[in-house]
C-alpha positions in Angstrom: 0.0 0.0 0.0 1.1 3.6 -0.7 -1.1 5.6 1.7 -0.7 8.3 -1.0 -2.8 7.1 -4.0 -3.7 10.6 -4.9 0.0 11.3 -5.7 1.3 7.9 -6.8 -1.7 6.5 -8.8 -3.0 8.1 -12.0 -4.1 7.3 -15.6 -1.4 6.3 -18.0 -2.2 9.3 -20.2 -1.3 11.6 -17.3 2.2 10.2 -17.0 2.6 10.2 -20.8 1.9 13.9 -20.9 4.7 14.5 -18.3 7.1 12.1 -20.1 8.1 10.3 -16.9 10.3 7.2 -16.9 8.0 4.3 -17.8 10.2 1.6 -16.3 9.3 2.8 -12.8 5.6 2.3 -13.2 3.4 -0.8 -12.9 -0.2 -1.6 -13.9 -2.5 -1.3 -10.8 -5.1 -4.1 -10.7 -8.2 -3.3 -8.7 -11.2 -5.6 -8.1 -13.6 -3.8 -10.4 -11.2 -4.3 -13.3 -11.1 -8.1 -13.0 -13.7 -9.6 -15.3 -14.0 -12.4 -17.9 -10.6 -14.1 -17.3 -8.7 -10.8 -17.7 -7.9 -7.4 -16.4 -8.8 -4.3 -18.4 -8.3 -0.5 -18.2 -5.7 -0.4 -15.4 -4.2 2.7 -14.0 -0.5 3.2 -13.5 1.1 3.3 -10.1 4.6 4.7 -9.2 6.6 1.7 -8.1 10.1 2.7 -7.1 11.4 -0.8 -6.3 13.6 -3.5 -7.9 14.7 -6.8 -6.7 17.4 -5.0 -4.7 15.0 -2.8 -2.9 14.1 0.9 -3.1 15.4 2.9 -6.1 16.8 6.4 -5.5 14.6 9.1 -6.9 17.7 11.1 -7.9 18.0 8.7 -10.8 14.5 9.5 -12.0 14.5 13.2 -12.9 11.2 13.3 -14.6 9.1 11.6 -11.9 11.1 13.6 -9.4 9.8 16.8 -11.0 6.2 15.5 -11.0 6.3 14.3 -7.3 8.2 17.3 -5.9 5.1 19.4 -5.2 3.8 16.5 -3.1 7.0 16.0 -1.2 5.8 17.6 2.1 2.6 15.6 2.1 4.4 12.3 1.3 7.0 12.9 4.0 4.4 13.7 6.6 2.6 10.4 6.2 2.1 8.6 9.5 4.0 5.4 10.1 3.1 2.4 12.2 4.9 4.0 15.1 2.7 7.1 14.9 5.6 9.2 13.6 6.2 10.7 10.1 8.6 9.6 7.4 10.7 12.6 8.0 11.0 11.9 11.7 12.1 8.3 11.0 14.4 9.2 8.2 12.5 7.2 5.6 12.6 8.2 2.0 9.5 10.4 1.2 8.8 8.6 -2.1 8.7 5.0 -0.8 5.6 3.0 -0.2 4.0 2.7 3.2 4.1 -1.1 3.1 5.3 -3.7 0.6 6.3 -7.4 0.4 9.1 -7.5 -2.1 9.4 -11.3 -1.8 6.2 -11.6 -3.8 8.2 -10.3 -6.8 10.3 -13.4 -6.9 7.5 -15.6 -8.2 5.8 -13.9 -11.3 2.7 -16.1 -11.5 -0.2 -14.8 -9.4 -3.9 -15.6 -9.2 -6.1 -12.6 -8.3 -9.8 -12.0 -8.1 -12.5 -9.4 -7.5 -13.2 -9.4 -3.8 -16.7 -7.8 -4.1 -18.6 -9.1 -7.1 -21.8 -10.8 -8.2 -19.9 -13.9 -9.4 -16.5 -15.5 -9.3 -13.9 -13.7 -11.4 -10.4 -15.1 -11.1 -7.5 -14.1 -13.3 -3.9 -15.3 -13.9 -1.3 -12.6 -13.8 2.1 -13.5 -15.2 4.1 -10.8 -13.5 4.6 -7.0 -13.6 1.4 -5.9 -11.9 0.6 -4.4 -8.5 -2.7 -5.3 -6.7 -4.9 -3.0 -4.6 -6.9 -4.0 -1.5 -9.9 -4.9 -3.6 -8.0 -7.5 -5.6 -6.6 -10.2 -3.2 -3.8 -12.4 -4.5 -3.0 -16.1 -4.3 0.6 -17.2 -4.6 1.3 -20.9 -5.2 4.6 -22.7 -4.5 7.5 -21.5 -6.6 7.8 -24.9 -8.3 4.2 -24.9 -9.5 4.0 -24.8 -13.3 2.0 -22.6 -15.5 -0.3 -25.5 -16.4 -1.0 -26.1 -12.8 -2.0 -22.5 -12.3 -4.3 -22.6 -15.2 -5.9 -25.9 -13.9 -6.6 -24.2 -10.6 -7.9 -21.1 -12.4 -10.4 -23.3 -14.3 -11.8 -24.8 -11.1 -12.1 -21.4 -9.4 -13.9 -19.9 -12.4 -16.3 -22.9 -12.9 -20.0 -22.7 -12.2 -19.7 -25.4 -9.5 -17.0 -23.2 -7.9 -19.4 -20.2 -8.1 -22.1 -22.2 -6.3 -19.8 -23.3 -3.5 -18.5 -19.7 -3.0 -22.0 -18.3 -2.7 -22.8 -20.8 0.0 -19.6 -20.1 2.0 -19.1 -16.3 1.4 -21.3 -13.6 2.9 -23.5 -11.5 0.6 -23.0 -7.8 0.9 -26.7 -7.1 0.7 -28.5 -3.8 0.7 -30.5 -1.9 -1.8 -31.5 1.7 -2.1 -29.8 4.9 -3.1 -27.0 4.4 -5.5 -27.5 0.7 -5.8 -31.0 0.3 -7.1 -33.5 -2.5 -6.1 -31.9 -5.9 -6.2 -34.8 -8.2 -6.6 -33.0 -11.0 -8.4 -30.4 -13.5 -7.2 -27.8 -12.6 -9.8 -27.7 -9.0 -8.6 -26.5 -9.9 -5.1 -22.9 -9.0 -4.4 -20.7 -11.3 -2.3 -17.5 -10.8 -0.4 -15.1 -13.4 -1.7 -12.6 -13.0 1.0 -9.3 -14.8 1.1 -10.2 -16.8 4.3 -13.2 -18.5 2.5 -11.3 -19.0 -0.8 -8.5 -20.8 1.1 -11.0 -23.6 2.0 -12.1 -24.1 -1.6 -12.3 -27.9 -2.3 -10.3 -29.0 -5.3 -11.6 -31.8 -7.6 -9.4 -34.9 -8.1 -9.3 -34.2 -11.9 -8.7 -30.7 -13.1 -8.9 -30.3 -16.8 -6.6 -27.7 -18.5 -7.6 -27.7 -22.2 -10.6 -25.4 -21.9 -9.1 -23.0 -19.3 -6.0 -22.7 -21.4 -8.0 -21.6 -24.4 -10.0 -19.1 -22.3 -6.8 -17.7 -20.9 -5.2 -17.3 -24.3 -8.4 -15.8 -25.8 -8.7 -13.3 -22.9 -5.0 -12.3 -23.3 -5.5 -11.7 -27.1 -8.6 -9.6 -26.5 -6.8 -7.5 -23.8 -4.0 -6.9 -26.2 -6.4 -5.4 -28.7 -8.1 -3.0 -26.2 -7.4 0.7 -26.3 -5.9 0.6 -22.8 -3.4 -2.0 -23.8 -2.4 0.0 -26.9 -1.9 3.0 -24.6 0.1 1.0 -22.1 2.4 -0.4 -24.9 3.0 3.1 -26.2 3.9 4.3 -22.7 6.1 1.3 -22.2 4.2 -0.1 -19.2 3.5 -3.6 -20.4 3.5 -6.7 -18.2 4.6 -10.2 -19.3 1.1 -11.2 -20.4 0.7 -8.0 -22.4 4.0 -8.6 -24.1 2.8 -12.0 -25.3 0.3 -10.3 -27.6 1.1 -8.5 -30.8 3.0 -5.3 -30.6 1.5 -1.8 -30.9 2.9 -1.3 -34.4 1.4 -4.6 -35.7 -1.9 -3.9 -34.1 -1.9 -0.3 -35.5 -1.1 -1.5 -39.0 -3.8 -4.2 -38.8 -6.3 -1.7 -37.6 -5.6 0.7 -40.4 -5.9 -2.1 -42.9 -9.2 -3.2 -41.5 -10.6 0.3 -41.4 -9.5 0.9 -45.0 -11.2 -2.3 -46.2 -14.4 -1.4 -44.3 -14.3 2.1 -45.8 -14.0 0.7 -49.3 -16.9 -1.7 -48.8 -19.1 1.0 -47.4 -18.3 3.6 -50.1 -21.3 4.3 -52.3 -21.0 3.9 -56.1 -20.5 7.0 -58.3 -23.4 9.3 -58.8 -25.7 8.2 -61.5 -24.4 4.6 -61.4 -26.3 1.5 -60.4 -25.4 -0.4 -57.3 -26.5 -3.7 -58.8 -28.6 -4.8 -61.8 -32.3 -4.1 -61.4 -31.8 -1.7 -58.5 -31.8 2.1 -58.4 -28.6 3.9 -58.0 -27.4 5.0 -54.5 -28.0 8.6 -55.2 -31.5 7.8 -56.4 -32.6 6.3 -53.2 -32.1 9.5 -51.3 -33.2 12.2 -53.8 -36.7 13.2 -54.6 -37.7 12.7 -58.3 -38.1 15.9 -60.2 -41.2 16.8 -62.3 -40.0 17.4 -65.9 -43.2 19.2 -66.8 -42.4 22.1 -64.5 -40.1 24.8 -65.9 -36.7 25.2 -64.3 -36.5 28.0 -61.7 -34.5 31.0 -62.7 
């Protein structure tokens, strides 16, 4: 957690305008963005850490310039000992709390904590997760196939039924939430304690979950947010597995050109097909040749 999201979290376009160093940012995954086996439209979060620990902001002149007006507020954040960062001699740009050991294993399963149904996603590294997107880390020797098998069980309809029996509904209707008079509208709290007791089947198929994961990754790579992230340089491993920005841009231009050619009307006075009136004739009112032309 940063305890300073207003200063350290923003849209990708905001950081692109300021031309900050993209290598120091990560996609921020929140619960409401986890849907349909994927994560969409993530914000960017300032992440000044590497495998060796905190990175000096002196080596990041552009982000230093952007965060400098917030230096006093960031340095006066309260620590766990009820003191400030300045009092304890902590760097004013560091996070409030972080577990760097989680970076050693790239594969992570995350889900939407508050949702109407079960939404679990496999992240292949490079993302940061908010409080509304809990994470599940398997043993380091667990393969990608085993992660996908578990993901298939968690996203199954049987798994959804079990979770709705064991997790508490949030409940409540009224202002801002409407009237929830059907079962599918109820929101549940899929907390980590309940998910840890999820019963696993003896046989966990991987073929269909693998196809769904690959299809979701391809669709995410074609989204406007993914294109923007690629241009900024903030792409995680799963985003890098899809086609590059240049290839997608060229394919999009070609598709638009083909669609424009197909939709282009024929020349004025011509016929769109045998036995049919011309395109211009379908939208113009026939003239009466008996009337003299207006002068």
